[in-house]
N, C-alpha and C positions, 0 to 999 in steps of 0.2 A: 834259417827261418823259412817256413813253408807259406809263400806270399801269393796269394791268388790274384794275379794281375788284373782280372775283371773286377774285383772289389776296390781297385785303386781307381778305376774309371767311375765306379759307382760313388766313392767318397768325393772325388774331385768334382764331379758334375753335381752332386748334392750340395756342396759347399759353394758352388756356383763359379769356378774356375775353368777357364779353357786350358787346353795343354800349354799354350804360349804363356799364359797368366801364371800357371804354377810354376812353369820352368823359370820365369823370371824371379820367383820368390826363392828359389832353392839353389844355394851354391853347388856347383859342379853338376847341374841337371840342364840338358839341353831339350829343346821341343821335340827334335828328331828322335832323340834316344828314348824320351817319354813316350813318344808315339810308337816306336818299336816295341817297348816293353808293354804297353797296353794292349798290344796285338798279339804278344806272347812270342815275338820274334827277336827280343833283346834281352839283356841282362843290365841290372843296375847294381852299383856296388853297395856293400851293406851300409856304409856311411851315408850315401845318398838316400836309401831307402828309409833310414831312421830320421833324416831330416824332413822327408816327405810325412812321415808318420806324425812327428811332433808338430809340423805345421798345421796339418789338417786336422788334428786333435781327436782322431778315432783311435781307440785301443789298438794296440798291435793284433791282438787275438780277432778282432772283426775282419781282418784280411784274410783270414782262413775260412770265413764263413761263405756258405753258398746260398744266395737267396733267389728263388724264383718267382713264387706267389702268383703266378699266372696274369701279372697285370698287364702284359703285352695284349692278352686277350680280352681284357676288361672293357667296359663299356662307358666311355667318357661323354660327358656333355660339354665339350669345350666350345668356346666362342672362337670365331675367326680371328686370325691375326696373332695368336699366342705365339711367343717367340721360342725358339729351340731351348733357350736357357730356363725359361718358366716351365716348359714342358718337361724337361728332364727334372727339375726340382719336384714338380708334382708327382711324376712316375717314381721317383726313388722315395719320396715321402710315404707314398701308398704302399711301397714294398717294405719300408721300415715298419709301418703299422702293421702289415701282415706277418712280419718277422716277430714283432712284439707279442702279437696274439699267439703264435705258435710257441715262443718261448715261455710265456705265461701258461699255456695249457699243459706243460709238463707238471705244472704244481697246482694248478687251479681248474676246476671242472666248470667250463662254460655251459649255458643251457643247450641242450641237444637240437640239432636241426630238426625240424618237424614239419616243414612245408611240404606241400605236393607239387612236384614239378610237373609240367604239362608240355606235351609234344604237339606243337601246331601242325606237324605233318600227318598227325592222326585225324585231322579234320576239325580241330578246334581253331577259334579265332582269338585274338587278344581280348575282345570283349567277353566271350564265354570263359576264358581263363580267369578274368577278373571276377565275373560273377561267381565262378566255383569257389575262387580263393576267399571271397567275402563270406559265403556260405560256411566254408572249411573253418574260417575263424570265427564264425558265430556273429557276423555284423548283420543285423536286420536290413534289408534293402531300402527302408525309408529313413535310415538313421546316417549321419555321417561318420567317418572313421575317426574316432576319439582317441587320445594318448598313442599316436601312431607309432612312436619310437618304442614304448614299452610293449606295445602288441608285437612289432617284429622282433624284438629282443626275446620275448617270451617263446617264439617259434625258432630261435637259434641264430637270427641274424645278428652280428656284432656291429653296432653303429658307433662310429668315431667322428667327432666334429673336428675340423681343422680350420685354421685362420688362413684363407686364401683371399686373392684379390677377386672381387665379384666379376670382374670383366674376363676372366680366363678359365673359370672353373665353377662347376655346380656340384657335382657328385660323381661317384663311381661305385661299382659293386664288383667284387672279384672273390675267388676262392685262394686261401693261403695253400702253402706247400702240403700242410698237414690236414687240408681239406675243410678248414672253417670257412664260413660265409660272412664276409666283411662289407659294409656299406660306409664309405668315407663321404661326409657331407660338408659344404662350406658353410661355416657358422655365420657368415655376414650376410647372409640373404634375409628377407623378410620371412615370417613364420609360414604365410602361404605358399610362399616359393619352396621353402624347405619340404613342406608338406608333398608337393609335387614332385620334388626331386626323389624323395623317399620313395613315393608310389611308382615313379618312374623305374628306379632302380629295383624295387621289388619286382616288376613287370620282367626286368631283364634277368633276375635270379630265378624265377619260376619258369619262364619261358626259354632261357639261353645258357643257363649255367648248370643244368643237369649234367652229372657224370655219366649218364646212361645212354644218352643218344647225341648224335652230332647235329650241328646246325648248318644247313646248305648256305653256300656263299650268295646265292641270290635272295636270300630273305633281307628285307629291310628292318633290322633289329631296333634301329632308333625309332622308326615309326610304330613298330608293334609295341614299343615300350610306353610310348605316349597315349596309344590308343588303350592299352591296358590301365594306364594312370587315369585316365579320364573316366573310364567306366567305374574302376575302383573307387574313386574319391566321389563321383557323382553319377549313380547308377542311372541309366537312361530311362527305365520305367518309373522310377520316382521322381526324377527332377523334370522330366519332359512336361508334365502339365504345368509346372511353374515357368517354364520358358516360352510357352505360347503367348504372343501378343506382349513380348517382353518390353518393358520400359526402364529408362536410366534409374527411376527412383526404386525399382524392384532390386537392383544389384546390390545394395547394401545389406537388406535383409537376407538375401540368398547367400551372400558371402559369410554372414554371421552364422547361418544355419549349417552350410556345407563346409566351412572352413576352407574355402578355395578363393582364389582371387577374382576380382571382377572380370579381369580379362580372360581367365579361364572359362567363366561362366558364359561369357559372350561367344567365345570359341565353341563351347559345348552346344549352346543354342544354334549355331550355325551347323555343325556336325549333325544335329539331330533334326535339321530342317524345319526349326521353329523360327527362324529368321532367314530373310534372303540376303543376297550379296550387297544390295544396297543399304539395308539396315545394319548389316554388319559393319560395313565401312562408317556408317553414321555413328555408331557406338564408339567406334575407336577414334574417330575424330573428335568426340566429346570427351573421351578420357585423355587424350593428348591435350585439348584446349584447357582442361581443368587441372593439368599436370599430375594425372594419375597413371600415366605410363611409366612414371619413375618412382612415385611414392603414392601407392593407394591409401585412402583413408580406411580406418578400423583395422588394428592388429589383432589377427586371430590368434587363439591360443595354441600352443604347441608344448608337449613334454618333452624332457631332455633325455638322451641317451644315458645309460648308467653302468651296464655290463663290463665295458672295458675298463672303466675308471674305478670300479668297485674291485676288479680283479688286481689293479695297481695298488689300491689301498690295502688289500689284504697282505701283499708282500711286505708293505711297511708296518702293518700293525700285528696281524695274527703270525707271520713268519719271521718278523723282526729284522727285516733287511734295512740297512742303513743306505743311503744314496751311493756310497762306495761299493757296497755289497751289489746293489742293483747294477751298477756300471760293470762290474766284473762278471756277474751272472747273465747280462744281456749282451756283453761285449760292445756296449754302446757308450758315447760320452754322457756325463751326468746332464749337461745342457739340453741334449737330444731327449733324453728320458723324461725330463721335466717338461720341455716343450709339447710332447705328444700325450703326455699321461696326466699333467696335473689337472684335476678338476674335482670340486668338492660336492660330489652328487652320489648318493647311494639309494638305490631302490631294490636291487636284487640281493638275496643272500646266497653267495657262492659257496662252494664246498672245497676245501683243500684236498687234494688227492695225493700229495706227495709231499714229505717233510724232509 
């Protein structure tokens, strides 16, 4: 058997086992031998390898796969205090999503990537990049960004929602091994938070993921993405008149119109010098006093992503794959495929390119 030892680390950490924990579950396996094997310095018997494969539940063929997906260079919005175990699970989950997109792309034609990348080294700012992107997408300056998922999918960004703990993960954007652009979104946040995350990751894609130019290390990519998102969702020239002399009772109608959180509107007012530091602190004290820092009133609308899920549906309907067929084709366990792909939403009409 041609066994890629790096894939064993992938599967073990995705399943949430340390080397010591896995060794305790497998007869004939010690932690030291497992450690050497995962470093490419040792050999395990065929019997022990089979016991590992059976226990972890991934098909034997998966251990021959090589998955990169550039997730190491992706742009996470993690919270402080995330454990190594949680980080590994999220990292490998995103790699699996990228791998699934690439596997599907052999048979399904995804929307073509049609966004314009912008090099800030050429004199642009995150704000000017956001203004250009709105114009390029045909969004009037005075209007909110509606149907944000459908809009990005139209321009070739594949959005996937995943069930993660709110305290450890917001979202991420990255390119797959075959060059697809993927945005993974934590499904458990409020809709206004999701919209901010999507706009943030769009900023990363446009300013930081171009295959044509490098990004200097001195650049603060997170700050640039936040500045892009603020201008993309709340254009300064259009929103600024509404933020002068801002009052608490203005926040609800502004949120309903711009589809952004009250907290984002307050931050925007301070960024645009419409309120001073004292007024800014006053607003946040009031939000906290009313319990709005955890749960704001008014649930803004957001559309749902569909391209990834429609592609999966086509395999089962048009191509006639059973779950066992999909498991063999993707070299993944059925439970993993169902966990990542099951969602009953269809908006795009994708085209089969290979049967």
